[in-house]
Every structure is written in C-alpha cells, then in structure tokens.
N, C-alpha and C positions, 0 to 999 in steps of 0.2 A: 502495499499499499503506499502511495508516494505520501511525503509527509504533509504537504499542503492539506491531503483528506485526513490524513489523523488529527490536527491542528482544528480544522471544518468539527470532525467531530468530539473532541475533548468543548470547542468552545459551544458546544449542543448541551452536551454534557453538565458545564459546569452553569449553563443557563437556566439548565432545567431544575439542577439543584439548591442553585440561589434560588430560585423562587418558589422552589418548593419549602425550602427551612424558612424564607421568609413569612411563607403564609401559616406554615407551621405555629410560628413565633406566636401572630396576630393570633391563632386559635389557642393555641395554649395562654395566652396573657389575657385574652376574653374568659376562657373558662377559669381562670384561675382568680378572676377577679368579682366573678358570679359566686365561686366560691366562698370567697371571703365575706362580700358583703352578705351571702344568706345566711354565712353563721350557721352550716349545716352538721350535724353529727358524722361521724367517718364511715357509716354504713349510709349516711344519703348522697355524700357528696358525688359532685356530676362527672368529673373530672378526676382521674384516679393518678393525677402525675407528682404525688407526693407517696409513692411506692417505691421501698428499697429494699434491696435486697442485703439482709445479714447473715454471719455466722455468729452463732452464739460458743465461747470457749469458756464458758464458765460451769458448764456439763459437763456429767463423765461421760467419756469417751468411751467407753465401754458400752456401752449405754446409747451411743448417739449414732454409731453405726451398725450397721446391718452386715451379715453375711456377703465377704467377697463373691462377686458369680463370673464365672469364665465362660467364654463362648466355645460352640460347638470344636472349631478347630484350635482353640485354647488360645489366636492370637490377641484378642485382645480380654480386659476383666473389667468387668463396673463392681460401684459397688453405691447403694443408697446412703448421704449424706442430710439425717435426719434433725440436725444440728443448724439447715441454713432454715432463715425467718424469711415473711416479706413484712415489714413493717411499713404503714402507713400516717405522718403527718398531718394531723389537723387544720386542715388553709389557715382557720381565723384565728391562727394564736402567732404570739411572737416568732416562733421559730416556724410556723407553718410561711410566716412574709418571708424568713431566711432562704428556706427550701426553695421558695419561687425565685427567690432577687438571684441566687447561686445558678438556677434552673434558666434564667434571663441571660446572665453575666453568658455563658456557653454558647447559647443560643445563637449569641450577637457574636461572639467573636469567632462562632462557624460562619455565620452571615459575611463577616467581613473576610476571610480569608478565600470563600469562594466570589466575592467579590472583587478580590485582589488578583485570584486566579483569570477572572473573566476580564479583568483589564489586561493581564498580561498578555493575553492569546491573541484579545485583540491590538495591540501595539506589538508585538511579535512580526517582526516581518521577515522570510527567508531571505530576499537577497541580501537584504541587513540586519542581521538576526542581534546585532548587539549594540543593546540598548540600554542608556544610565537609567531610567526610569524604570527599568525592568531588575535591575539591582536595587533600588531601593525597596521597591515592592516584595521581590525575594528576603529582604531583611526582616521588613516587619511582619511575613508571613512565619520568618524563623521565632521572631519575637515573640509574636502570637499563642505560637506552639507550647514556647518554653513558658512564657508567663500562664496560658489555660496547667500547666504541670501543675504550676505552682500553686494555682488556685485550687486546683485536686489535692494537693498535699494540705493547705491549709482548711478546706472545708473536711477533709476526714478528720484532721484532728478536731475541729470543733463539733463534727457532725457525734463524732465517737464518745467526747464527752458527755452531751448531751444526753446520747441513748445511757450512758454508766449512771448519769444523775436519773434518769426516769426508771430505767430495771437494773440496777445491780448486782445481782444476782445472775444473771446470765452472761456477763460480760460481751454484751453485742459491739461486734465490728464491722462497720460498713465494706461491702464487696467493693473494690473501686479500682480500677487498672493506672495505677500510677510510673512512669518513667517513659512511656513510651513519645509522650511530649519532646521531653530533651533529646528524644532520638533523632525524631524526625525534625524537631528544630533547627540542632548541630547540622543533621544532612542537608537541609535548607541553605545552611549560612554557609557550610563550605560550596554547594552549589555557586552559593549569589558571588559568592568571594571571585571563584573559576569565572564564572560570567563577568565581575568588576574587571578581570586580568583581561577580556577576550575584548573587554569594550576599551580598552587602554590600546590595547594592539591595533586596533579596527582607528580607532583616532590617529595612533600613531603612522598607520600606513596613508589615514586621509591625508595628512599635512604632507607625505613625502612624496605624495603622486602628483 
C-alpha cells in the first residue's frame, strides 16, 4: 500500500476516534450531571460510570482462590479469583465528584491526543515530510502520555486511601494500569527528537541549494 493511502486511512481513523470520544465525553458529562442533581441511590443511577474493579487483599488467600483447572491439552490453566470486587461510588458525594472530574481529565487528554494526531496527519507532506510544527506536536503528545501516567499514580493513591477508609477490613486496591504512559511518552519523545534532527537537516539542505 502506498504511503499516501496509509496516511489517508490514519486520517479517517483519527477523525472517527476524535469525534467519537468527543461525543462520548459530552454524553458522560450529561449523565454525570443528571446523577449528581437527581441524588439517586446507587441502585437507581442512570449511568454506571462510577464502577471500578478492585482487588481485596485483606481476605484469606486460601479461601479466595478456587482450584486451578487445566485445559484438555494442558497448554493453559485458569483459576477463578474470588477476591475481585466491583465498587460503585455514589455520584452525589464529594468522592463521586472527584471520580467524575478524574474521568473527564482522562477524556480530555484523549481528545487532545487525537486532535493533535489529526493535525500532524494534515500537516504531513510526503514531498517535504519534516516540519517544525510536527516536532512540537509530537513533544506535546509525549508530555500528555507522561502526565496521564502521573495522574494515574496520584489517583491510585487517593482512591486506595478512600477505599481503606470506607472498608478497612478488605484492604481494597484499585485495578489500574500504570507505566505504559511513561513508555509510550518516552518513545514518542525519542521519535520527536529524531524528527527534529530531520527538520534541521532539511533546513540545512534548503539553505545550501
């Protein structure tokens, strides 16, 4: 497939992703406000965005894990982990406001990332691929990925502390992926630096011609 066609496909995909996430953020905000203003109990919430998967480390492990089961050909085994819980936060509480705010922060960072990639693909010209604006945009995306991971770490600390205050006996811990943002951010930053070197070489060649 030609590079021009690949770029066109990525433009379409990023545009679809951008507008989908934008619409989803608006829907999330609307229903979050409805839940907060309605002050409904948990079993009457119209939008289950405050659901979180947590692991309980305060229970007896011997009783929490079921028997290990092997597949017929012994190529895999599986085990039911019974100390996994689904925690739902009441929207119309201070911590409910906090979780809504944190979710919006993640949505906005995703929207900014997709918007930036759309700009990069629009500004990318195959006959003159190296552009200073693209370098700045790549560095911005790298910063967003790193900031997102930092926000996740801080959120995990706050969330786990809240869970401990509410249910100290089970020692709940939020299931969350941390570290991928640093890795992706570092890779994006390296790409930006390499791309910046290409901009410098292209500028030098343009001046010497």
